C-alpha positions, 0 to 999 in steps of 0.5 A: 500500500503506498500512502501519500505523504499528505495522507500520513500528515492528515492522520498523525495530525489527527491522531494527536487532536484525537479526532483520528477515524478508525479508517486513519487508525487502521492505515497507522497501524498497517503503516506501523506494522510495515515500517516495522517488518522493513526494519526488520529486514534491514537488521537482518540484512546488515547481521549477514 
């Protein structure tokens, strides 16, 4: 899933202000999980 920078900014602002929608919350969680998976991939690669 590709998330545009403006969308990320809107979601983060909504999260911080407490007005995030359930759909945005789900997108944020998916984005976080993808980021964590990518970080783990980099850690494994660098350990080789």
